[in-house]
C-alpha positions as CSV (number, residue, x, y, z in Angstrom):
1,X,133.5,22.7,141.3
2,X,134.6,24.0,144.7
3,X,132.0,25.4,147.4
4,X,133.1,27.0,150.7
5,X,130.9,27.9,153.6
6,X,132.6,29.5,156.5
7,X,132.3,32.1,159.4
8,X,131.2,32.2,162.9
9,X,127.3,32.0,162.4
10,X,127.4,28.1,162.4
11,X,123.8,27.8,162.8
12,X,123.0,29.4,159.3
13,X,126.1,28.0,157.6
14,X,124.8,24.7,158.7
15,X,121.4,25.5,157.2
16,X,123.0,26.3,153.9
17,X,125.1,23.1,154.1
18,X,121.8,21.0,154.4
19,X,120.1,22.9,151.9
20,X,122.9,22.1,149.4
21,X,122.8,18.7,150.3
22,X,119.0,18.3,149.9
23,X,118.8,19.9,146.7
24,X,121.5,17.5,145.5
25,X,119.6,14.4,146.8
26,X,116.4,15.5,144.9
27,X,118.3,15.5,141.9
28,X,120.4,12.4,142.5
29,X,118.0,10.3,144.2
30,X,120.2,7.1,144.8
31,X,122.4,9.1,147.3
32,X,125.1,6.7,146.8
33,X,127.8,9.5,145.5
34,X,127.1,11.8,148.5
35,X,130.4,11.4,150.5
36,X,131.6,12.9,153.6
37,X,135.2,13.4,154.7
38,X,136.1,14.4,158.3
39,X,139.8,15.4,157.9
40,X,140.4,14.6,161.5
41,X,140.5,11.0,160.3
42,X,140.6,11.1,156.7
43,X,143.6,11.8,154.2
44,X,143.9,13.3,150.9
45,X,144.4,9.7,149.6
46,X,141.1,8.8,150.7
47,X,139.9,11.7,148.4
48,X,142.0,10.4,145.5
49,X,140.7,6.8,145.8
50,X,137.1,8.1,145.6
51,X,137.7,10.3,142.7
52,X,139.2,7.3,140.9
53,X,135.9,5.4,141.7
54,X,133.4,5.5,138.6
55,X,130.2,6.8,140.0
56,X,127.0,5.0,140.1
57,X,124.5,5.9,137.6
58,X,126.6,8.5,136.1
59,X,125.7,10.9,138.6
60,X,128.1,13.7,139.7
61,X,129.5,13.4,143.3
62,X,129.0,15.8,146.2
63,X,132.0,15.3,148.5
64,X,131.6,17.4,151.7
65,X,134.7,18.2,154.0
66,X,135.0,19.4,157.4
67,X,137.8,20.1,159.8
68,X,140.2,21.0,157.0
69,X,142.1,23.4,159.3
70,X,143.1,20.3,161.5
71,X,144.9,18.6,158.3
72,X,147.8,20.6,156.8
73,X,148.9,17.5,154.7
74,X,145.5,17.4,153.2
75,X,145.5,21.1,152.3
76,X,148.8,20.8,150.7
77,X,147.9,18.1,148.5
78,X,144.6,19.5,147.8
79,X,146.2,22.9,146.7
80,X,148.4,21.1,144.1
81,X,145.4,19.9,142.4
82,X,143.1,22.9,142.9
83,X,142.6,24.1,139.4
84,X,141.6,20.4,138.4
85,X,139.1,20.3,141.2
86,X,137.6,23.8,140.3
87,X,137.0,22.4,137.0
88,X,135.5,19.2,137.7
89,X,131.7,18.4,137.4
90,X,132.0,17.0,141.0
91,X,131.3,19.2,143.8
92,X,134.0,19.7,146.5
93,X,132.0,21.4,149.5
94,X,134.1,22.9,152.3
95,X,132.4,23.6,155.6
96,X,134.2,25.5,158.4
97,X,132.9,27.3,161.4
98,X,136.1,29.2,161.8
99,X,136.7,32.8,160.8
100,X,139.2,35.5,162.0
101,X,137.5,37.9,164.6
102,X,135.8,41.2,163.5
103,X,135.3,44.3,165.4
104,X,134.2,47.9,164.7
105,X,138.0,48.6,165.4
106,X,141.0,48.7,163.1
107,X,142.8,45.8,165.1
108,X,145.6,44.0,163.1
109,X,144.0,40.9,161.8
110,X,146.2,37.7,161.3
111,X,146.6,37.0,157.6
112,X,144.0,34.8,156.0
113,X,145.3,31.4,155.4
114,X,146.5,30.3,152.2
115,X,144.0,27.2,151.9
116,X,141.1,29.7,152.5
117,X,142.0,32.3,149.9
118,X,142.6,29.6,147.5
119,X,139.1,28.1,148.0
120,X,137.7,31.4,147.6
121,X,139.9,32.2,144.3
122,X,139.1,28.9,142.6
123,X,135.6,28.3,143.8
124,X,132.2,29.8,145.1
125,X,132.4,30.9,148.6
126,X,129.7,32.3,151.4
127,X,130.7,34.0,154.6
128,X,128.2,33.7,157.3
129,X,128.6,36.5,159.9
130,X,126.9,37.1,163.3
131,X,123.5,38.9,162.7
132,X,123.6,42.4,163.9
133,X,121.0,43.7,166.2
134,X,118.4,44.8,163.7
135,X,119.2,41.7,161.5
136,X,118.6,39.6,164.5
137,X,115.5,41.0,165.4
138,X,114.2,40.5,162.0
139,X,115.5,36.9,161.8
140,X,113.7,36.3,165.3
141,X,110.2,37.7,163.9
142,X,110.4,35.5,160.6
143,X,110.9,32.3,162.7
144,X,108.1,33.2,164.9
145,X,106.0,33.8,161.7
146,X,107.1,30.6,160.5
147,X,105.8,28.7,163.6
148,X,102.4,30.8,163.1
149,X,103.1,32.6,166.3
150,X,103.0,36.7,166.8
151,X,105.4,38.1,169.2
152,X,105.2,41.8,170.5
153,X,107.9,44.1,169.3
154,X,109.1,44.7,173.1
155,X,109.3,40.9,173.6
156,X,111.5,40.4,170.5
157,X,113.8,43.1,171.9
158,X,113.8,41.3,175.4
159,X,114.5,38.1,173.7
160,X,117.4,39.4,171.8
161,X,118.8,40.9,174.9
162,X,118.7,37.8,176.6
163,X,120.1,35.4,174.3
164,X,122.2,37.6,171.9
165,X,123.1,36.2,168.5
166,X,123.6,32.3,169.3
167,X,121.0,31.2,166.8
168,X,121.3,27.3,168.2
169,X,120.2,28.6,171.6
170,X,117.6,31.3,170.1
171,X,116.0,28.5,168.0
172,X,115.3,26.3,171.2
173,X,114.0,29.5,173.0
174,X,111.6,30.1,170.2
175,X,110.2,26.6,170.3
176,X,109.9,26.9,174.0
177,X,107.8,30.2,173.9
178,X,105.9,28.8,171.0
179,X,104.9,25.6,172.7
180,X,104.0,27.5,176.1
181,X,101.8,29.8,174.3
182,X,100.2,27.6,172.0
183,X,100.1,30.0,169.0
184,X,98.9,33.1,170.9
185,X,100.5,36.3,171.1
186,X,104.0,36.2,173.0
187,X,104.6,39.3,175.3
188,X,107.6,40.5,177.3
189,X,106.4,39.0,180.5
190,X,106.4,35.4,178.7
191,X,110.3,36.0,177.7
192,X,111.0,36.8,181.5
193,X,109.2,33.9,182.5
194,X,110.8,31.4,180.3
195,X,114.1,32.5,179.0
196,X,117.3,32.8,181.0
197,X,119.6,35.5,180.4
198,X,122.9,34.3,178.7
199,X,125.0,35.9,181.6
200,X,128.2,33.9,182.4
201,X,128.3,35.2,186.0
202,X,130.6,32.4,187.2
203,X,133.3,33.3,184.6
204,X,133.4,37.1,185.7
205,X,135.3,36.0,188.8
206,X,138.0,34.5,186.6
207,X,137.8,37.5,184.2
208,X,138.2,39.8,187.2
209,X,141.1,38.1,188.3
210,X,142.8,38.3,184.8
211,X,141.8,42.1,184.6
212,X,143.3,42.7,188.0
213,X,146.5,41.1,186.5
214,X,146.3,38.6,189.7
215,X,147.9,35.6,187.6
216,X,148.2,33.4,190.7
217,X,144.2,33.7,191.3
218,X,143.4,33.6,187.7
219,X,145.4,30.4,187.1
220,X,143.6,28.9,190.5
221,X,140.0,29.6,189.2
222,X,141.0,28.6,185.7
223,X,141.9,25.0,187.2
224,X,138.6,25.0,189.0
225,X,136.9,25.4,185.9
226,X,138.8,22.8,184.4
227,X,138.1,20.4,187.4
228,X,134.5,21.0,187.2
229,X,134.5,19.6,183.6
230,X,134.4,23.0,181.7
231,X,135.7,22.5,178.3
232,X,139.2,24.5,177.5
233,X,137.6,25.7,174.3
234,X,134.6,26.8,176.2
235,X,136.7,28.7,178.6
236,X,138.6,30.3,175.7
237,X,135.5,31.4,174.0
238,X,134.3,32.9,177.2
239,X,137.3,34.9,177.8
240,X,137.1,35.7,174.1
241,X,133.5,37.0,174.6
242,X,134.2,38.9,177.7
243,X,137.5,40.7,176.4
244,X,135.7,41.6,173.1
245,X,133.0,43.4,175.2
246,X,135.6,45.1,177.2
247,X,137.2,46.4,174.0
248,X,133.9,47.5,172.5
249,X,132.6,49.2,175.7
250,X,136.1,50.8,176.8
251,X,136.1,52.3,173.2
252,X,132.7,53.8,173.3
253,X,133.2,55.2,176.8
254,X,136.6,57.0,175.5
255,X,134.4,58.4,172.7
256,X,131.8,59.6,175.1
257,X,129.1,57.3,173.8
258,X,126.7,55.0,175.6
259,X,127.1,51.4,175.5
260,X,123.9,50.8,176.8
261,X,122.3,52.6,173.5
262,X,124.9,51.5,171.0
263,X,125.3,47.7,171.9
264,X,122.8,44.7,172.3
265,X,124.6,43.4,175.4
266,X,122.6,42.8,178.5
267,X,122.9,45.7,181.1
268,X,124.5,43.4,183.6
269,X,127.1,42.5,181.1
270,X,127.5,46.2,180.4
271,X,127.8,47.4,183.9
272,X,130.5,44.7,184.9
273,X,132.5,45.3,181.6
274,X,132.4,48.8,182.3
275,X,133.8,48.5,185.6
276,X,136.5,45.8,184.3
277,X,137.6,48.1,181.4
278,X,138.9,51.0,183.8
279,X,141.7,48.6,184.4
280,X,143.0,48.5,181.2
281,X,144.2,51.1,178.4
282,X,142.3,50.7,174.9
283,X,145.7,49.6,173.4
284,X,146.2,46.9,176.2
285,X,142.6,45.5,175.3
286,X,143.3,45.4,171.6
287,X,146.9,43.4,172.3
288,X,145.0,41.1,174.7
289,X,142.0,40.6,172.2
290,X,144.7,39.7,169.1
291,X,146.7,37.4,171.7
292,X,143.5,35.5,172.6
293,X,142.9,35.2,168.4
294,X,146.3,33.8,168.1
295,X,146.0,31.2,170.8
296,X,142.7,30.0,169.4
297,X,144.0,29.6,166.2
298,X,147.2,27.5,167.5
299,X,144.8,25.2,169.4
300,X,142.7,24.9,166.3
301,X,145.5,23.9,163.9
302,X,147.0,21.3,166.6
303,X,150.1,23.6,167.5
304,X,149.4,23.5,171.2
305,X,147.2,21.7,173.8
306,X,144.1,23.8,174.8
307,X,145.0,23.5,178.7
308,X,148.5,24.6,177.9
309,X,147.4,27.4,175.9
310,X,144.9,28.9,178.6
311,X,147.7,28.6,181.2
312,X,150.1,30.8,178.7
313,X,147.5,33.2,177.7
314,X,146.8,34.1,181.5
315,X,150.6,34.3,182.1
316,X,151.1,36.5,179.1
317,X,148.3,39.0,179.7
């Protein structure tokens, strides 16, 4: 049997992964046939050796794989045997935190890779998309309920405005608020006191330089970020986040719709993004957003070093 968990909401996909593992442990209490394969380090031959091994206590095996996108040789060899693996009593569980970008626009999307398509075809798959505004508010309310704590609707909205759909951060903020209020009702003033808005003000200067097509300044600022120790992948994710906002807001403005009422972005982000979006035409933003995706994919598949990719991205915008 093949299982495939993927998508940008790594919090919920990780929860599902843990749920499957815990369920397996309850049935197969020895735990000796639960194996993890990080394909940054492991090879297909390691899997082949494991399959040849007779399982202890005649249990079925649960084999968990991550970082498959970084191991093309493993993918090719696995695909040659995928029908056999799909019919096996053992479980081949693939966990990935990668998913092509999605927006409300009809952007040209990169074709889905052959390995992912095959996992979906021959196995069971579940995609974990980022929660939309109403879904996120409901999720937050359920989490507070699980902690035995009530929260006002206005406080829920403020918390979502401040944190967005990063559930890893949201979990920490919820715990912080629960501990602070000691199970008494949480109000909007508590959120404003304890939760820092997720506004990356320092990256706006770099985005401003990129948006102004001042490549020399953008590269200088980028170098400054790297010298401060900022991760290249983090910087790319922030550039991706900001240009996605520009794309969303530019589209709404051109349709004469209010980004303040139709997005769950912080007002500060909307204002800054609205100003920046004036420097681009809509088709330019779509082209840049697609370019960011292609660079991100090239990094994750090991085709280019992250620092070089960032320089290349800025010079080509």
